[in-house]
N, C-alpha and C positions, 0 to 999 in steps of 0.2 A: 519830893514834890509830886503832886498829882496833876492830871490834866485839867481838872477843875480849878485848882490853885493857879496854874499857869494861865488859864483863861481869865480868871479874875484880875490877874495882873494887867491884862489887856483892856479891861473894862472901860477905862477913861478914853483910850484910843477909839474903841468901838462906838462909844456914845458920841464922840466928836464926828466920826464918819457918819453915823446914822443921822445926826442933826443936820449935817451939811447936805446929805442926800435929801432929807425931808424938806429943807428950805427951797431946794431947786428940783422939784419932781418933773420928770419927762414921760411922755405918753407914746405908746406904740413900739414900733420896731427900731426906731432910730433915736437913741439915747446917748448923744455924743459926750455930754458932760458927765453923765453917770459912768460911762465907759472909762473916761479919763480918770475919775476918782478911783475906779477899781484897779486900773493899771498902776496908779500911784501907790495903792495899798499893796499891790504884789511886787513893787519895785525892790530890787535887791534880794528877793527870794528866789530860789533855784527852781523856777517853774519854766517849762517850755510853753510859750504863749502863742495862741493863734487867734486872730480876730476874724469875725464873720465878714463875709463879702456882701451879703444882701441885707444884713442887719448889723447893729453895733454890739453883737455878742462877743464874749470873751471866754475862750476855752484855755484852761491852764493845766498842764500835766506835770506832776511831781513824780520823779523816778525814785522809788524807795531803795533802800540798801545802798549798794554801790552803783545800781543802775546797770543796764546792759553794757558790756565791755565794748570797746571801740570795734566796729565792724560787725558786732553781734546784733541780731534781729531782736526787737522788743516783743515780737509775737510770742505768745506762750506764757509770758509773765502774768501773774494775777493782777487784775485792775478792777477798781471800784469807782463809781461816779457819785459825786455830791453836787446837787443843784440848788441854785437860788434864782429866783426871778427878780427883775430890777425895775420894772415900769410902774408908773403911777396911774391915776384915774382922772378923768374929766370932771372933778368934784371941787367946788369951791369950799375951801376949809373953813370951819366955824369952831375949831377946838379952843382957840385962844392961848395955845401954848406959846412959850417965847421963842420957839424955833419954827413957828407956823410957816406955811408955804408962802413963797414970794412970787410964785408963778400964778397969775390970774386964771382962775378956772381949772387948776390942776392941783392934785393933792396925792400924797401917799396914804390913801384911805384904806388900803388893804395890807399895809405893813411890809411891802416889798423892800423898803429901806432897811428894815430890821433883817430880813433874809440875807440881803447883800452884805450888810455889816457883819453878821454872824459867820458867813462863809469866808469872808475876807480875814476874820479872826482865825477861823480854822486853818486857813492857809498858812498863817504864821505858826500856829501850833504844830501843824504837820511838818512844816519845813524844819522846825527845831528838832523833830524826832525822825527826820528823813532816813537816817542810817538804820533805824529800828524797823522801818517799814518792810513788810514781806512781799511788797509788790508796788504797783503804781496807783496814783490817785488822779482822777480827772475832775477838775472843778468846772462846773457848767454855769456861768453867769448869763442868764437868759433875758433878753428883752421880750416885749410883746405878749405876755401871758394874758393880759386883760382884753381878750377878744381878738387878738391878732395872730394867735397860733404860732408864737415864736418858737416853741419847742420843735415844730415840724421843720422850720428853717434850719435849726441846729442839727437836727437828725439827718437831713439831707446833705448838710455839709460835713458829716462824718463825726460828730461828737462822741458817738459810742465807740469808735475805733481810733480816737485821738492818741491813745497810748501805744498804738501799734497792734495790740490785740484787743478784741472786743471786750468792753467791761462785763464782769460777771454779776455785778450787783449794783443797784442804784438806789440812792436815798434822797428824798426831798423833805422840806420842813415848811410849815405855814403857821404863822402867828394868828391869834384870834383876840378881838378886843372884847369879847364876852364869851358866853357858853360855859366855861369852866373856871374854877378859882385860880387865882394868880399862880403862875409857875407849873401848872398841870400839863404833862405830856399826854397826848391822846393818840391812840392807836386803834386799828380795826383790821383784821385780816379779811380778805375777800373784797366785796364792793364797799368802798369807803365813801365815794363821792358819786353823785349822779352824772349821767350824760347830759349834755346841754345842746339844745338845738334852737333855731330861731324861725319865726313864722312872720312873713310879710304878705299882706293881703290887700289888694286894691279892687274895690267894688266900682264897677263902671256903669253909671246910669245915664240919665238925660236930665240936664238942668231945666229949671223953669221958675215960675213965680210961686212963692210960698202959699199964696192964696188959692192956687189951682193945682194941687198935687196930682190930680187925675191927668193933667196934661203933660206931666213930666214922668220920669222914672227915678224915684227917690232912692239914692244909694245910702242915705243916713239911716233910715228905718231898717234896711236890709243889714247893714253893718251892725246895728244894735242887736238885731236878732241873732247874728252870727256870734257875737260875743257871748251872749246868753247860752246859745246852743253848744258852743265849745265847752263851757263848764258843765252842762248837763251831760254831754258825751263822755266826759271823763268819769263821771259817777255811774253811768249806765253800761259802758262798753269795756271798762277796765276793772280788774280785780283789785279790791281795796287792800289786799295783802301784797300787791306789787304795784306800789303807788305811782301816780303820774301827777306832775304839777304843771299846770298851764296858767300863766299870768299875762294878761294883756297890759302892756305898758304904754302903748300909743293908740289913741283913737282920734282921728282928725278928719274934719270935713268942713267945708263951707267958709264963707267970708262975712256973711250978713244973715240976720235972722229971718228975713223975708225972701231969701233966695235959696231955692233948692239947687245944691251944687251938682256938678257933673260926676264927681267921684268922692269916695270915702276911703280912708286908709286905716288899716289895723296892723299893729306889730305886737308880737307876743313872744315870751320866752317859754321853753318847754324843757322839763326835767324828767328823766326817766331813770329807773333803777335796774332795768334788765334790757338785754338787746331785743328780746321778743316784744316788749312794750314799745321800744323805740321804733322798731320796724312797723308795728301795728299803727302807731301814730302817724308815720309817713303816709300810710294808705288811708287811714280813717278821716284825717282832717281835710284833704282835698275833696274826698267824696262828699263829706258833709257840706262844705262850703259851696261847692259847685251845685249841689242839690237845692240849697236855699236860694242861691242866685237864680237858678232855673225856674223855681217856683214863683219868683217875683218878676221874672222877665228882664233881668239885668245880666251883665257879664261880670265875671270875676277872674282875677289873675292871683294865683296862689303860688308863692315861693316858699318851700320848705327847706331851710338852710341847715345842713349838718355842721355842727360845731365841734365840740369836744366829746370824746367817748367816755364811757364809764372809767372811773379811777378804780382799778382793781389791784389790791396789794397782794404780794405773795405771802402765803401763811408762814413759811419758814423764815423769810426775811423779817416779817413783822415780829415774830418771836425772838429773832436775834436783836432787833432794835429794842424790844421790851426788856431783854436781859441786860442790854447796855444801860438803858435808862435806870433800871433797878440798881445796877452796880454803882452807877455814878451818883444817883440822887435819892435812891430808896423807893421802895414800892408805893409809898404814900403819894408820890408825885406822878403816878401813873393812872390814867383813866382808860379802860378799854370800852370803847363804844359798842353798844348792842345793835345799834341801827346806823345806817349811813347818814351823811349830811347832804343836803340838797344843793350845795354848791358844786362847782365843776372846776376842773383843772386840766391844762394841757400837759402837765406832767404824766397824765394818763398815757400819753403817746410813748413816753420812755418806758413806763411800766408794762406796756403791751409788747415791748421788744426784749426786755431783760428782766429777770426777777428783781424785785425791790419792794420798797414800801414808802409811805407817805406818813409824816408825823405832824400832829398838831401841837401847838404850844401856846398856852394862855398867857397873853401879855396884858391882862386886866390889872389895873392899878391895885397894889396891895390894899386889902380892906374894902375895895369897892364891891358892890353887888354884881356878880357876874351875870345874874339873870335879867338884870335891867340895864346893864351898860350898853351904849350904842354899839351895834354890830359893824363888822367890816363893811366898807363902802359908804358908811354914813359920814356926812360932813363933820359930825361930832365924835367920830371914832378916835380913841386915843390908845396908844400902846406903850407899855411901860419899858423903859430902858434897862430895868433890872434883869430882864431875861436874856440880854445880849450875850453875856459871858457863858451862861449855861447852854445857850444855843450853839455857840462856837465850839464849846467842849464836846457836846453831843455829835455834832458833824464830824469832828476830828476822831473821836473815839469809835464811831461807827466804821470809819475807814480803817483804823488800826486793827480793830477786832475782826472785821470780815476778812481783811487781807491775811491775817494769821491763819484763819480756818481754811481759806482758799489755798494757801501755800501748803498747809498740812495735808490737805486732801489730794494734792497734785503729785 
């Protein structure tokens, strides 16, 4: 029996868990029902479980081999971390699937229900092979990836040291509802995902009658100029070979067409692919916006919000993952990306602390056009259950294989 065969035996259980999670998505750092379902999935397995204090995270440690003897310290034993995020998004689902979300305004539009189910499946597979493991495995079930920085909470609470010794390698996985053909695993050494920052701008003018703009200080026209100027700045101050993405998602002002409002608000997302460009944006944007405001005689408040850093994978760990993927599923299932993706991840915080890698997995429906399928975060995004067993098998085999090499090197 192979680990992929064992994983396929779990497929029906994984589908049931995934559908249950999908029907009841939870948002943010506090996911009580999701935590409860994870604990149910781990029930009866030989894991040491720790619950988060500031979030509803679950950390589960599996002692490989015979584990440390009574009175023996766990420090010094090889340890590997596997991570799955658990939270949904504030999106109204429009997929029409028969297990569609029952929570109004909430949806698992990014596939975290699959991640959680796959890691729960890996827990069963690893528990069955516990005595063959050459060290310990830490499972990181994380809330709050979607803009709440849940990884930081778990790092502060000691997830990397949960096994007694600091983990020596870390692996995460993410499904996609488009981009690649069904079942394709995606890797990239180095910068794999962009850094993500937020911009909040309030232009402060003076209200008045729309028929007499000269007697007011119109913040609307200033805000409109700022939106255009931000786009021009990107093309004129940044190298096209070190790209920057700036998209305005909120532009709000006023209550009536013949009233000049007191203020206007802009919100934007910023994605950068190098630390140099990120630092430059932090300086360039306030300078530009304050200059425009001064030119028009209005005030402006600029808040540049640092969010998730670059997701940088370790080259050796990425090659390790590629070898495991090739051995389990064949080279044809592997896609090595030449360029990063402009999405962002708080798993980047784990990868900044320990060597590891992040792996994409296409959950596009078999036969669907991956180039036109709705992408993650869309209310129409769908993810195929058929990848669940493969994801569980890969999680488990990554831990098994890496522990073997770590133990051999010690």
